[in-house]
PDBQT receptor file of N, H, CA, C and O in Angstrom, charges set to zero:
ATOM      1  N   MET A   1       7.387  -6.049  24.035  1.00  0.00    +0.000 N 
ATOM      2  CA  MET A   1       8.326  -7.236  23.574  1.00  0.00    +0.000 C 
ATOM      3  C   MET A   1       7.442  -8.482  23.200  1.00  0.00    +0.000 C 
ATOM      4  O   MET A   1       6.451  -8.829  23.843  1.00  0.00    +0.000 OA
ATOM      5  N   LYS A   2       7.891  -9.064  22.161  1.00  0.00    +0.000 N 
ATOM      6  H   LYS A   2       8.696  -8.782  21.639  1.00  0.00    +0.000 HD
ATOM      7  CA  LYS A   2       7.685 -10.468  21.947  1.00  0.00    +0.000 C 
ATOM      8  C   LYS A   2       8.811 -11.145  22.003  1.00  0.00    +0.000 C 
ATOM      9  O   LYS A   2       9.816 -10.766  21.401  1.00  0.00    +0.000 OA
ATOM     10  N   ALA A   3       8.756 -12.620  23.001  1.00  0.00    +0.000 N 
ATOM     11  H   ALA A   3       7.939 -12.928  23.489  1.00  0.00    +0.000 HD
ATOM     12  CA  ALA A   3       9.948 -13.121  22.810  1.00  0.00    +0.000 C 
ATOM     13  C   ALA A   3       9.533 -14.490  23.428  1.00  0.00    +0.000 C 
ATOM     14  O   ALA A   3       8.460 -14.701  23.994  1.00  0.00    +0.000 OA
ATOM     15  N   PHE A   4      10.530 -15.382  23.239  1.00  0.00    +0.000 N 
ATOM     16  H   PHE A   4      11.402 -15.211  22.779  1.00  0.00    +0.000 HD
ATOM     17  CA  PHE A   4      10.159 -16.935  24.092  1.00  0.00    +0.000 C 
ATOM     18  C   PHE A   4       8.940 -17.575  23.392  1.00  0.00    +0.000 C 
ATOM     19  O   PHE A   4       8.275 -18.484  23.891  1.00  0.00    +0.000 OA
ATOM     20  N   ASN A   5       8.758 -17.122  22.424  1.00  0.00    +0.000 N 
ATOM     21  H   ASN A   5       9.298 -16.385  22.019  1.00  0.00    +0.000 HD
ATOM     22  CA  ASN A   5       7.634 -17.937  21.591  1.00  0.00    +0.000 C 
ATOM     23  C   ASN A   5       7.755 -18.877  20.817  1.00  0.00    +0.000 C 
ATOM     24  O   ASN A   5       6.778 -19.494  20.393  1.00  0.00    +0.000 OA
ATOM     25  N   THR A   6       9.180 -19.198  20.441  1.00  0.00    +0.000 N 
ATOM     26  H   THR A   6       9.974 -18.697  20.786  1.00  0.00    +0.000 HD
ATOM     27  CA  THR A   6      10.004 -19.752  19.416  1.00  0.00    +0.000 C 
ATOM     28  C   THR A   6      10.587 -21.057  20.175  1.00  0.00    +0.000 C 
ATOM     29  O   THR A   6      11.295 -21.854  19.560  1.00  0.00    +0.000 OA
ATOM     30  N   ILE A   7      10.279 -21.226  21.446  1.00  0.00    +0.000 N 
ATOM     31  H   ILE A   7       9.704 -20.578  21.945  1.00  0.00    +0.000 HD
ATOM     32  CA  ILE A   7      10.841 -22.279  22.185  1.00  0.00    +0.000 C 
ATOM     33  C   ILE A   7       9.634 -22.692  23.392  1.00  0.00    +0.000 C 
ATOM     34  O   ILE A   7       8.752 -21.977  23.867  1.00  0.00    +0.000 OA
ATOM     35  N   GLY A   8       9.969 -24.105  23.669  1.00  0.00    +0.000 N 
ATOM     36  H   GLY A   8      10.686 -24.686  23.283  1.00  0.00    +0.000 HD
ATOM     37  CA  GLY A   8       9.124 -24.536  24.799  1.00  0.00    +0.000 C 
ATOM     38  C   GLY A   8       9.849 -24.426  25.865  1.00  0.00    +0.000 C 
ATOM     39  O   GLY A   8      11.060 -24.641  25.923  1.00  0.00    +0.000 OA
ATOM     40  N   ALA A   9       8.916 -23.978  27.031  1.00  0.00    +0.000 N 
ATOM     41  H   ALA A   9       7.932 -23.803  26.984  1.00  0.00    +0.000 HD
ATOM     42  CA  ALA A   9       9.195 -23.732  28.437  1.00  0.00    +0.000 C 
ATOM     43  C   ALA A   9      10.574 -24.910  28.929  1.00  0.00    +0.000 C 
ATOM     44  O   ALA A   9      11.612 -24.641  29.533  1.00  0.00    +0.000 OA
ATOM     45  N   ALA A  10      10.170 -26.011  28.494  1.00  0.00    +0.000 N 
ATOM     46  H   ALA A  10       9.327 -26.229  28.004  1.00  0.00    +0.000 HD
ATOM     47  CA  ALA A  10      11.203 -27.058  29.028  1.00  0.00    +0.000 C 
ATOM     48  C   ALA A  10      12.528 -26.874  28.544  1.00  0.00    +0.000 C 
ATOM     49  O   ALA A  10      13.519 -27.138  29.223  1.00  0.00    +0.000 OA
ATOM     50  N   HIS A  11      12.569 -26.406  27.328  1.00  0.00    +0.000 N 
ATOM     51  H   HIS A  11      11.764 -26.191  26.776  1.00  0.00    +0.000 HD
ATOM     52  CA  HIS A  11      14.099 -26.438  26.792  1.00  0.00    +0.000 C 
ATOM     53  C   HIS A  11      14.691 -25.193  26.906  1.00  0.00    +0.000 C 
ATOM     54  O   HIS A  11      15.577 -24.888  26.108  1.00  0.00    +0.000 OA
ATOM     55  N   LEU A  12      14.233 -24.193  28.039  1.00  0.00    +0.000 N 
ATOM     56  H   LEU A  12      13.513 -24.441  28.687  1.00  0.00    +0.000 HD
ATOM     57  CA  LEU A  12      14.956 -22.927  28.294  1.00  0.00    +0.000 C 
ATOM     58  C   LEU A  12      16.076 -23.484  29.278  1.00  0.00    +0.000 C 
ATOM     59  O   LEU A  12      17.153 -22.906  29.431  1.00  0.00    +0.000 OA
ATOM     60  N   THR A  13      15.738 -24.608  29.902  1.00  0.00    +0.000 N 
ATOM     61  H   THR A  13      14.864 -25.077  29.778  1.00  0.00    +0.000 HD
ATOM     62  CA  THR A  13      16.684 -24.886  30.919  1.00  0.00    +0.000 C 
ATOM     63  C   THR A  13      17.577 -25.984  30.526  1.00  0.00    +0.000 C 
ATOM     64  O   THR A  13      18.457 -26.351  31.304  1.00  0.00    +0.000 OA
ATOM     65  N   THR A  14      17.378 -26.671  29.093  1.00  0.00    +0.000 N 
ATOM     66  H   THR A  14      16.663 -26.373  28.461  1.00  0.00    +0.000 HD
ATOM     67  CA  THR A  14      18.369 -27.848  28.896  1.00  0.00    +0.000 C 
ATOM     68  C   THR A  14      18.851 -27.285  27.523  1.00  0.00    +0.000 C 
ATOM     69  O   THR A  14      19.980 -27.714  27.283  1.00  0.00    +0.000 OA
ATOM     70  N   GLU A  15      18.294 -26.333  26.382  1.00  0.00    +0.000 N 
ATOM     71  H   GLU A  15      17.377 -25.985  26.577  1.00  0.00    +0.000 HD
ATOM     72  CA  GLU A  15      19.411 -25.898  25.594  1.00  0.00    +0.000 C 
ATOM     73  C   GLU A  15      19.969 -24.773  25.387  1.00  0.00    +0.000 C 
ATOM     74  O   GLU A  15      20.211 -24.274  24.288  1.00  0.00    +0.000 OA
ATOM     75  N   GLY A  16      20.193 -24.333  26.440  1.00  0.00    +0.000 N 
ATOM     76  H   GLY A  16      19.996 -24.738  27.333  1.00  0.00    +0.000 HD
ATOM     77  CA  GLY A  16      21.437 -23.036  26.640  1.00  0.00    +0.000 C 
ATOM     78  C   GLY A  16      22.362 -23.477  26.782  1.00  0.00    +0.000 C 
ATOM     79  O   GLY A  16      22.606 -24.486  27.444  1.00  0.00    +0.000 OA
ATOM     80  N   ALA A  17      23.438 -22.493  25.898  1.00  0.00    +0.000 N 
ATOM     81  H   ALA A  17      23.240 -21.674  25.360  1.00  0.00    +0.000 HD
ATOM     82  CA  ALA A  17      24.955 -22.827  25.965  1.00  0.00    +0.000 C 
ATOM     83  C   ALA A  17      25.561 -21.660  26.070  1.00  0.00    +0.000 C 
ATOM     84  O   ALA A  17      25.013 -20.685  25.557  1.00  0.00    +0.000 OA
ATOM     85  N   PRO A  18      26.916 -21.496  26.808  1.00  0.00    +0.000 N 
ATOM     86  CA  PRO A  18      27.619 -20.453  26.646  1.00  0.00    +0.000 C 
ATOM     87  C   PRO A  18      28.026 -19.501  25.412  1.00  0.00    +0.000 C 
ATOM     88  O   PRO A  18      28.297 -19.868  24.268  1.00  0.00    +0.000 OA
ATOM     89  N   ALA A  19      28.000 -18.120  25.948  1.00  0.00    +0.000 N 
ATOM     90  H   ALA A  19      27.779 -17.822  26.877  1.00  0.00    +0.000 HD
ATOM     91  CA  ALA A  19      28.269 -17.307  24.407  1.00  0.00    +0.000 C 
ATOM     92  C   ALA A  19      29.530 -17.658  23.902  1.00  0.00    +0.000 C 
ATOM     93  O   ALA A  19      30.531 -17.729  24.616  1.00  0.00    +0.000 OA
ATOM     94  N   GLY A  20      29.517 -17.916  22.494  1.00  0.00    +0.000 N 
ATOM     95  H   GLY A  20      28.704 -17.859  21.915  1.00  0.00    +0.000 HD
ATOM     96  CA  GLY A  20      30.711 -18.260  21.463  1.00  0.00    +0.000 C 
ATOM     97  C   GLY A  20      30.493 -19.649  20.989  1.00  0.00    +0.000 C 
ATOM     98  O   GLY A  20      30.905 -20.103  19.921  1.00  0.00    +0.000 OA
ATOM     99  N   THR A  21      29.760 -20.317  21.944  1.00  0.00    +0.000 N 
ATOM    100  H   THR A  21      29.425 -19.948  22.811  1.00  0.00    +0.000 HD
ATOM    101  CA  THR A  21      29.670 -21.875  21.595  1.00  0.00    +0.000 C 
ATOM    102  C   THR A  21      28.929 -22.176  20.271  1.00  0.00    +0.000 C 
ATOM    103  O   THR A  21      27.753 -21.871  20.073  1.00  0.00    +0.000 OA
ATOM    104  N   PRO A  22      29.845 -22.890  19.266  1.00  0.00    +0.000 N 
ATOM    105  CA  PRO A  22      29.306 -23.233  18.052  1.00  0.00    +0.000 C 
ATOM    106  C   PRO A  22      28.141 -23.846  17.826  1.00  0.00    +0.000 C 
ATOM    107  O   PRO A  22      27.876 -24.881  18.437  1.00  0.00    +0.000 OA
ATOM    108  N   GLY A  23      27.254 -23.291  16.898  1.00  0.00    +0.000 N 
ATOM    109  H   GLY A  23      27.470 -22.450  16.401  1.00  0.00    +0.000 HD
ATOM    110  CA  GLY A  23      25.475 -24.107  17.166  1.00  0.00    +0.000 C 
ATOM    111  C   GLY A  23      24.884 -23.161  18.142  1.00  0.00    +0.000 C 
ATOM    112  O   GLY A  23      23.673 -23.170  17.917  1.00  0.00    +0.000 OA
ATOM    113  N   ARG A  24      25.066 -22.601  18.814  1.00  0.00    +0.000 N 
ATOM    114  H   ARG A  24      26.049 -22.594  18.997  1.00  0.00    +0.000 HD
ATOM    115  CA  ARG A  24      24.157 -21.834  19.679  1.00  0.00    +0.000 C 
ATOM    116  C   ARG A  24      22.947 -21.595  19.320  1.00  0.00    +0.000 C 
ATOM    117  O   ARG A  24      22.763 -21.024  18.244  1.00  0.00    +0.000 OA
ATOM    118  N   ARG A  25      21.824 -21.983  20.155  1.00  0.00    +0.000 N 
ATOM    119  H   ARG A  25      21.973 -22.447  21.028  1.00  0.00    +0.000 HD
ATOM    120  CA  ARG A  25      20.907 -21.832  19.450  1.00  0.00    +0.000 C 
ATOM    121  C   ARG A  25      20.327 -20.260  19.927  1.00  0.00    +0.000 C 
ATOM    122  O   ARG A  25      20.422 -19.849  21.084  1.00  0.00    +0.000 OA
ATOM    123  N   ALA A  26      19.674 -19.434  18.727  1.00  0.00    +0.000 N 
ATOM    124  H   ALA A  26      19.596 -19.768  17.787  1.00  0.00    +0.000 HD
ATOM    125  CA  ALA A  26      19.125 -18.108  18.553  1.00  0.00    +0.000 C 
ATOM    126  C   ALA A  26      17.718 -18.029  18.641  1.00  0.00    +0.000 C 
ATOM    127  O   ALA A  26      17.029 -18.858  18.047  1.00  0.00    +0.000 OA
ATOM    128  N   LEU A  27      17.072 -16.870  19.505  1.00  0.00    +0.000 N 
ATOM    129  H   LEU A  27      17.632 -16.197  19.988  1.00  0.00    +0.000 HD
ATOM    130  CA  LEU A  27      15.519 -17.021  19.280  1.00  0.00    +0.000 C 
ATOM    131  C   LEU A  27      15.323 -15.823  18.993  1.00  0.00    +0.000 C 
ATOM    132  O   LEU A  27      16.057 -15.025  19.576  1.00  0.00    +0.000 OA
ATOM    133  N   GLN A  28      14.593 -15.424  18.302  1.00  0.00    +0.000 N 
ATOM    134  H   GLN A  28      13.997 -16.073  17.828  1.00  0.00    +0.000 HD
ATOM    135  CA  GLN A  28      13.877 -14.226  17.883  1.00  0.00    +0.000 C 
ATOM    136  C   GLN A  28      12.979 -13.274  18.535  1.00  0.00    +0.000 C 
ATOM    137  O   GLN A  28      11.838 -13.657  18.793  1.00  0.00    +0.000 OA
ATOM    138  N   ILE A  29      13.296 -12.228  18.801  1.00  0.00    +0.000 N 
ATOM    139  H   ILE A  29      14.223 -11.917  18.591  1.00  0.00    +0.000 HD
ATOM    140  CA  ILE A  29      12.727 -11.213  19.480  1.00  0.00    +0.000 C 
ATOM    141  C   ILE A  29      12.213 -10.013  18.540  1.00  0.00    +0.000 C 
ATOM    142  O   ILE A  29      12.780  -9.603  17.527  1.00  0.00    +0.000 OA
ATOM    143  N   ALA A  30      11.108  -9.579  19.055  1.00  0.00    +0.000 N 
ATOM    144  H   ALA A  30      10.647  -9.912  19.878  1.00  0.00    +0.000 HD
ATOM    145  CA  ALA A  30      10.384  -7.928  18.246  1.00  0.00    +0.000 C 
ATOM    146  C   ALA A  30      10.232  -7.142  19.619  1.00  0.00    +0.000 C 
ATOM    147  O   ALA A  30      10.336  -7.667  20.727  1.00  0.00    +0.000 OA
ATOM    148  N   GLY A  31      10.003  -5.975  19.402  1.00  0.00    +0.000 N 
ATOM    149  H   GLY A  31       9.919  -5.549  18.501  1.00  0.00    +0.000 HD
ATOM    150  CA  GLY A  31       9.494  -4.580  20.070  1.00  0.00    +0.000 C 
ATOM    151  C   GLY A  31       9.772  -3.254  19.708  1.00  0.00    +0.000 C 
ATOM    152  O   GLY A  31      10.616  -2.903  18.883  1.00  0.00    +0.000 OA
ATOM    153  N   ASN A  32       9.014  -2.519  20.373  1.00  0.00    +0.000 N 
ATOM    154  H   ASN A  32       8.329  -2.803  21.044  1.00  0.00    +0.000 HD
ATOM    155  CA  ASN A  32       9.070  -1.226  20.104  1.00  0.00    +0.000 C 
ATOM    156  C   ASN A  32       9.818  -0.368  20.904  1.00  0.00    +0.000 C 
ATOM    157  O   ASN A  32       9.594   0.816  20.651  1.00  0.00    +0.000 OA
ATOM    158  N   ASP A  33      10.803  -0.610  21.970  1.00  0.00    +0.000 N 
ATOM    159  H   ASP A  33      10.985  -1.572  22.176  1.00  0.00    +0.000 HD
ATOM    160  CA  ASP A  33      11.080  -0.012  22.914  1.00  0.00    +0.000 C 
ATOM    161  C   ASP A  33      12.829  -0.747  22.788  1.00  0.00    +0.000 C 
ATOM    162  O   ASP A  33      13.163  -1.930  22.842  1.00  0.00    +0.000 OA
ATOM    163  N   ASP A  34      13.561   0.326  22.631  1.00  0.00    +0.000 N 
ATOM    164  H   ASP A  34      13.289   1.287  22.587  1.00  0.00    +0.000 HD
ATOM    165  CA  ASP A  34      14.977  -0.130  22.678  1.00  0.00    +0.000 C 
ATOM    166  C   ASP A  34      15.539  -0.658  23.794  1.00  0.00    +0.000 C 
ATOM    167  O   ASP A  34      16.205  -1.693  23.843  1.00  0.00    +0.000 OA
ATOM    168  N   ALA A  35      15.196   0.240  24.900  1.00  0.00    +0.000 N 
ATOM    169  H   ALA A  35      14.655   1.080  24.860  1.00  0.00    +0.000 HD
ATOM    170  CA  ALA A  35      15.623  -0.084  26.089  1.00  0.00    +0.000 C 
ATOM    171  C   ALA A  35      15.140  -1.732  26.498  1.00  0.00    +0.000 C 
ATOM    172  O   ALA A  35      15.993  -2.460  27.005  1.00  0.00    +0.000 OA
ATOM    173  N   ALA A  36      13.843  -2.226  26.267  1.00  0.00    +0.000 N 
ATOM    174  H   ALA A  36      13.150  -1.635  25.855  1.00  0.00    +0.000 HD
ATOM    175  CA  ALA A  36      13.392  -3.320  26.707  1.00  0.00    +0.000 C 
ATOM    176  C   ALA A  36      13.934  -4.480  25.661  1.00  0.00    +0.000 C 
ATOM    177  O   ALA A  36      14.004  -5.674  25.950  1.00  0.00    +0.000 OA
ATOM    178  N   THR A  37      14.248  -3.988  24.582  1.00  0.00    +0.000 N 
ATOM    179  H   THR A  37      14.191  -3.018  24.348  1.00  0.00    +0.000 HD
ATOM    180  CA  THR A  37      14.969  -4.704  23.879  1.00  0.00    +0.000 C 
ATOM    181  C   THR A  37      16.456  -5.387  24.213  1.00  0.00    +0.000 C 
ATOM    182  O   THR A  37      16.850  -6.524  23.957  1.00  0.00    +0.000 OA
ATOM    183  N   GLN A  38      17.052  -4.421  24.792  1.00  0.00    +0.000 N 
ATOM    184  H   GLN A  38      16.731  -3.496  25.000  1.00  0.00    +0.000 HD
ATOM    185  CA  GLN A  38      18.356  -4.837  25.220  1.00  0.00    +0.000 C 
ATOM    186  C   GLN A  38      18.368  -5.566  26.513  1.00  0.00    +0.000 C 
ATOM    187  O   GLN A  38      19.369  -6.272  26.632  1.00  0.00    +0.000 OA
ATOM    188  N   THR A  39      17.577  -5.598  27.477  1.00  0.00    +0.000 N 
ATOM    189  H   THR A  39      16.764  -5.024  27.380  1.00  0.00    +0.000 HD
ATOM    190  CA  THR A  39      17.058  -6.261  28.742  1.00  0.00    +0.000 C 
ATOM    191  C   THR A  39      16.924  -7.565  28.287  1.00  0.00    +0.000 C 
ATOM    192  O   THR A  39      17.609  -8.460  28.781  1.00  0.00    +0.000 OA
ATOM    193  N   VAL A  40      15.917  -7.830  27.177  1.00  0.00    +0.000 N 
ATOM    194  H   VAL A  40      15.361  -7.103  26.776  1.00  0.00    +0.000 HD
ATOM    195  CA  VAL A  40      15.383  -9.124  26.629  1.00  0.00    +0.000 C 
ATOM    196  C   VAL A  40      16.664  -9.623  26.042  1.00  0.00    +0.000 C 
ATOM    197  O   VAL A  40      17.101 -10.603  26.645  1.00  0.00    +0.000 OA
ATOM    198  N   THR A  41      17.326  -9.251  25.114  1.00  0.00    +0.000 N 
ATOM    199  H   THR A  41      16.971  -8.455  24.624  1.00  0.00    +0.000 HD
ATOM    200  CA  THR A  41      18.511  -9.599  24.829  1.00  0.00    +0.000 C 
ATOM    201  C   THR A  41      19.703 -10.153  25.716  1.00  0.00    +0.000 C 
ATOM    202  O   THR A  41      20.291 -11.226  25.585  1.00  0.00    +0.000 OA
ATOM    203  N   ALA A  42      19.869  -9.360  26.457  1.00  0.00    +0.000 N 
ATOM    204  H   ALA A  42      19.392  -8.488  26.563  1.00  0.00    +0.000 HD
ATOM    205  CA  ALA A  42      20.807  -9.796  27.883  1.00  0.00    +0.000 C 
ATOM    206  C   ALA A  42      20.171 -11.026  28.659  1.00  0.00    +0.000 C 
ATOM    207  O   ALA A  42      20.965 -11.882  29.047  1.00  0.00    +0.000 OA
ATOM    208  N   LEU A  43      18.883 -11.194  28.916  1.00  0.00    +0.000 N 
ATOM    209  H   LEU A  43      18.237 -10.498  28.601  1.00  0.00    +0.000 HD
ATOM    210  CA  LEU A  43      18.073 -12.194  29.869  1.00  0.00    +0.000 C 
ATOM    211  C   LEU A  43      18.436 -13.491  29.023  1.00  0.00    +0.000 C 
ATOM    212  O   LEU A  43      18.800 -14.570  29.492  1.00  0.00    +0.000 OA
ATOM    213  N   LEU A  44      18.251 -13.148  27.590  1.00  0.00    +0.000 N 
ATOM    214  H   LEU A  44      17.955 -12.272  27.209  1.00  0.00    +0.000 HD
ATOM    215  CA  LEU A  44      18.481 -14.299  26.624  1.00  0.00    +0.000 C 
ATOM    216  C   LEU A  44      19.807 -14.934  26.389  1.00  0.00    +0.000 C 
ATOM    217  O   LEU A  44      19.978 -16.026  25.847  1.00  0.00    +0.000 OA
ATOM    218  N   ASP A  45      20.831 -14.048  26.905  1.00  0.00    +0.000 N 
ATOM    219  H   ASP A  45      20.692 -13.162  27.345  1.00  0.00    +0.000 HD
ATOM    220  CA  ASP A  45      22.160 -14.492  26.720  1.00  0.00    +0.000 C 
ATOM    221  C   ASP A  45      22.598 -15.165  28.198  1.00  0.00    +0.000 C 
ATOM    222  O   ASP A  45      23.408 -16.082  28.334  1.00  0.00    +0.000 OA
ATOM    223  N   GLU A  46      21.841 -14.463  29.296  1.00  0.00    +0.000 N 
ATOM    224  H   GLU A  46      21.184 -13.719  29.185  1.00  0.00    +0.000 HD
ATOM    225  CA  GLU A  46      21.906 -15.211  30.415  1.00  0.00    +0.000 C 
ATOM    226  C   GLU A  46      21.532 -16.388  30.589  1.00  0.00    +0.000 C 
ATOM    227  O   GLU A  46      22.044 -17.012  31.519  1.00  0.00    +0.000 OA
ATOM    228  N   PHE A  47      20.453 -17.081  29.678  1.00  0.00    +0.000 N 
ATOM    229  H   PHE A  47      20.037 -16.574  28.923  1.00  0.00    +0.000 HD
ATOM    230  CA  PHE A  47      19.980 -18.111  29.795  1.00  0.00    +0.000 C 
ATOM    231  C   PHE A  47      20.480 -18.971  28.680  1.00  0.00    +0.000 C 
ATOM    232  O   PHE A  47      20.070 -20.121  28.523  1.00  0.00    +0.000 OA
ATOM    233  N   GLY A  48      21.622 -18.244  27.686  1.00  0.00    +0.000 N 
ATOM    234  H   GLY A  48      21.956 -17.310  27.813  1.00  0.00    +0.000 HD
ATOM    235  CA  GLY A  48      22.218 -19.463  27.222  1.00  0.00    +0.000 C 
ATOM    236  C   GLY A  48      21.833 -19.193  25.677  1.00  0.00    +0.000 C 
ATOM    237  O   GLY A  48      22.195 -20.106  24.934  1.00  0.00    +0.000 OA
ATOM    238  N   PHE A  49      21.209 -18.182  25.087  1.00  0.00    +0.000 N 
ATOM    239  H   PHE A  49      20.915 -17.441  25.690  1.00  0.00    +0.000 HD
ATOM    240  CA  PHE A  49      20.672 -18.239  23.859  1.00  0.00    +0.000 C 
ATOM    241  C   PHE A  49      20.924 -17.048  23.164  1.00  0.00    +0.000 C 
ATOM    242  O   PHE A  49      20.830 -16.040  23.864  1.00  0.00    +0.000 OA
ATOM    243  N   ASP A  50      21.273 -16.843  21.763  1.00  0.00    +0.000 N 
ATOM    244  H   ASP A  50      21.348 -17.662  21.194  1.00  0.00    +0.000 HD
ATOM    245  CA  ASP A  50      21.630 -15.627  21.092  1.00  0.00    +0.000 C 
ATOM    246  C   ASP A  50      20.023 -15.123  20.917  1.00  0.00    +0.000 C 
ATOM    247  O   ASP A  50      19.036 -15.836  21.102  1.00  0.00    +0.000 OA
ATOM    248  N   ALA A  51      20.029 -13.504  20.455  1.00  0.00    +0.000 N 
ATOM    249  H   ALA A  51      20.831 -12.925  20.305  1.00  0.00    +0.000 HD
ATOM    250  CA  ALA A  51      18.942 -13.071  20.189  1.00  0.00    +0.000 C 
ATOM    251  C   ALA A  51      19.046 -12.754  18.703  1.00  0.00    +0.000 C 
ATOM    252  O   ALA A  51      20.091 -12.456  18.126  1.00  0.00    +0.000 OA
ATOM    253  N   VAL A  52      17.841 -12.854  18.154  1.00  0.00    +0.000 N 
ATOM    254  H   VAL A  52      16.992 -13.097  18.623  1.00  0.00    +0.000 HD
ATOM    255  CA  VAL A  52      17.857 -12.230  16.549  1.00  0.00    +0.000 C 
ATOM    256  C   VAL A  52      16.718 -11.267  16.579  1.00  0.00    +0.000 C 
ATOM    257  O   VAL A  52      15.626 -11.689  16.960  1.00  0.00    +0.000 OA
ATOM    258  N   ASP A  53      16.842 -10.103  16.244  1.00  0.00    +0.000 N 
ATOM    259  H   ASP A  53      17.729  -9.760  15.935  1.00  0.00    +0.000 HD
ATOM    260  CA  ASP A  53      15.956  -8.907  16.563  1.00  0.00    +0.000 C 
ATOM    261  C   ASP A  53      15.313  -8.624  15.527  1.00  0.00    +0.000 C 
ATOM    262  O   ASP A  53      15.945  -7.987  14.684  1.00  0.00    +0.000 OA
ATOM    263  N   ALA A  54      13.738  -9.007  15.182  1.00  0.00    +0.000 N 
ATOM    264  H   ALA A  54      13.224  -9.524  15.867  1.00  0.00    +0.000 HD
ATOM    265  CA  ALA A  54      13.324  -9.139  14.230  1.00  0.00    +0.000 C 
ATOM    266  C   ALA A  54      12.571  -7.485  14.037  1.00  0.00    +0.000 C 
ATOM    267  O   ALA A  54      11.738  -7.323  13.145  1.00  0.00    +0.000 OA
ATOM    268  N   GLY A  55      12.844  -6.690  14.673  1.00  0.00    +0.000 N 
ATOM    269  H   GLY A  55      13.521  -6.821  15.398  1.00  0.00    +0.000 HD
ATOM    270  CA  GLY A  55      12.457  -5.205  14.445  1.00  0.00    +0.000 C 
ATOM    271  C   GLY A  55      11.514  -5.295  15.374  1.00  0.00    +0.000 C 
ATOM    272  O   GLY A  55      11.507  -6.044  16.351  1.00  0.00    +0.000 OA
ATOM    273  N   SER A  56      10.349  -4.153  14.900  1.00  0.00    +0.000 N 
ATOM    274  H   SER A  56      10.355  -3.544  14.107  1.00  0.00    +0.000 HD
ATOM    275  CA  SER A  56       8.941  -3.788  15.650  1.00  0.00    +0.000 C 
ATOM    276  C   SER A  56       8.271  -4.694  15.887  1.00  0.00    +0.000 C 
ATOM    277  O   SER A  56       8.535  -5.664  15.177  1.00  0.00    +0.000 OA
ATOM    278  N   LEU A  57       7.227  -4.892  16.823  1.00  0.00    +0.000 N 
ATOM    279  H   LEU A  57       7.013  -4.104  17.400  1.00  0.00    +0.000 HD
ATOM    280  CA  LEU A  57       6.199  -5.952  16.862  1.00  0.00    +0.000 C 
ATOM    281  C   LEU A  57       5.411  -6.047  15.617  1.00  0.00    +0.000 C 
ATOM    282  O   LEU A  57       5.010  -7.188  15.389  1.00  0.00    +0.000 OA
ATOM    283  N   SER A  58       5.045  -5.035  14.645  1.00  0.00    +0.000 N 
ATOM    284  H   SER A  58       5.371  -4.108  14.830  1.00  0.00    +0.000 HD
ATOM    285  CA  SER A  58       4.403  -5.150  13.817  1.00  0.00    +0.000 C 
ATOM    286  C   SER A  58       4.946  -5.973  12.767  1.00  0.00    +0.000 C 
ATOM    287  O   SER A  58       4.255  -6.662  12.016  1.00  0.00    +0.000 OA
ATOM    288  N   GLU A  59       6.493  -5.864  12.726  1.00  0.00    +0.000 N 
ATOM    289  H   GLU A  59       7.054  -5.305  13.336  1.00  0.00    +0.000 HD
ATOM    290  CA  GLU A  59       7.353  -6.653  11.786  1.00  0.00    +0.000 C 
ATOM    291  C   GLU A  59       7.660  -7.901  12.386  1.00  0.00    +0.000 C 
ATOM    292  O   GLU A  59       7.851  -8.739  11.504  1.00  0.00    +0.000 OA
ATOM    293  N   GLY A  60       7.773  -8.318  13.419  1.00  0.00    +0.000 N 
ATOM    294  H   GLY A  60       7.618  -7.637  14.135  1.00  0.00    +0.000 HD
ATOM    295  CA  GLY A  60       7.825  -9.533  14.125  1.00  0.00    +0.000 C 
ATOM    296  C   GLY A  60       6.882 -10.342  14.315  1.00  0.00    +0.000 C 
ATOM    297  O   GLY A  60       7.074 -11.375  14.957  1.00  0.00    +0.000 OA
TER     298      GLY A  60
């Protein structure tokens, strides 16, 4: 998995917003394992971010 490389660590605790919030920030993820992609997507949602799946690691 490739995730969290488009946001600074300090922003993880300050820029999250509830799901459905207009303008909610989205972060790109990429991975070769569907289960891991689902796990990271859920984790991002808990942190207050949407996930944008960029595809496999070679594409992302």
